[in-house]
Steps between C-alpha positions, in 0.01 A plus 500: 500500500803711479437541142274794485758732664664613184165565354392710796784740505403578155149547632619690801717717285187589294304596815799689641550683175141610469528647852839663454527563129776243471331299216685703237835456675450123509409483137819690408701273727364178349563619147874495564720253305683371799357298789726675750387841357140394520517387858700813590233715338221309680691534825519877456139524401386313816749660737504845346873489505511518880708298740204277558498374139444131464771267388465286185486192716211653708306574186539146364424344837198728548351387165546132581353557849193668348458211249528244783235678712268537210510128389482388865188716564336358179570140593369536853184674377424244232576201715215583734137377469320732253836638382378429144132425552390847642734703278295590191812592303651156519219261598515192288178441305390235258716503183351658187450160336287395797279806516224331303511210737478729798201684348325179419542345840387815675198508277414141608535579872849369546669824587622370843705241315667771285560714812674217676726442197595875495564515871721189496713630214570821697577297813751303295670826378507631857667184619762511228596855565668396822799342335637768264717717717836322418441540128472878540800510737722338237390753235565790735842377603590451135409859411790682341582872475381493141169349617469774759564776252238351266248503787588864574454590134185295470133571569290468817506115481861458387590298813197280467588441131857408603370234737249368251768464237743319735259282702209388282663173381602408860164595644320287250716201571460538879138602521334254265555182708409692820183623328417148376524375863304798623227441242458154626516609864234767448289263293534728195579206280186324626281804453648569158416140393154533647441830325586368156357163553171673565551744211601230249175325562313812383724595209619339171834686531694361797740731687840356611713785641841432673412637841853480651658694217216756510526559868884520487479766237244705682686465825817650350301781346358575846842489667660745258197725523541512879874568476426786263268653752768464771747676267259791454456524873871517573549751219231739606427452872766597753316294765593182303867575554521286806875457573768749590674452170185559300423809704857626432479419134152652448527774753417852373 
């Protein structure tokens, strides 16, 4: 979870710049053709050239710390009951190819069966979100100076995009078997089978969707959405700067 740190200094720098008019200074610093010059420029922009200017090491460490806090907060939030289910932005619903089946079953008074299937899919995603921290840690530890500068030059979700690029393959590999076990544990597999067994009796076009692949994909979408929200929080809200280093880095 120490991965979102680099991202958050970029975010914090944005907030700090808006408050102090440093945004222009940072842009000029980042446009330099030398990593040392860039960091020196960023250092001056943040510290105003005073004796309290941050060192390059502190800047890098602060970004990594912010990334770690952001990913950790996301994992903890999603790994709780209703972490997915009551969040309208990431709640896992029936896949598009199953919408007709859902509509038909609700029409014939079997809505509760569909609701159980939806709830169990979200419970599986919540369960799987508990084992992702190490993957993000590795990506954060592996962040280079070049990566950090790219995040600083990037948009509001540059840190999230960095993590997405560097962890999607590992997340898929790790989460799918966990989700398959969770689907069985939460009876999602059973409800899924019941839903489409019932539907296929009423339709000439059977539905056969890969539930584990679908829930894995939607789970990762929800995870990165949550991380993006944490990134925005750290960028824009001083109250989210919860350690001494972050306060120092993002201080006005």
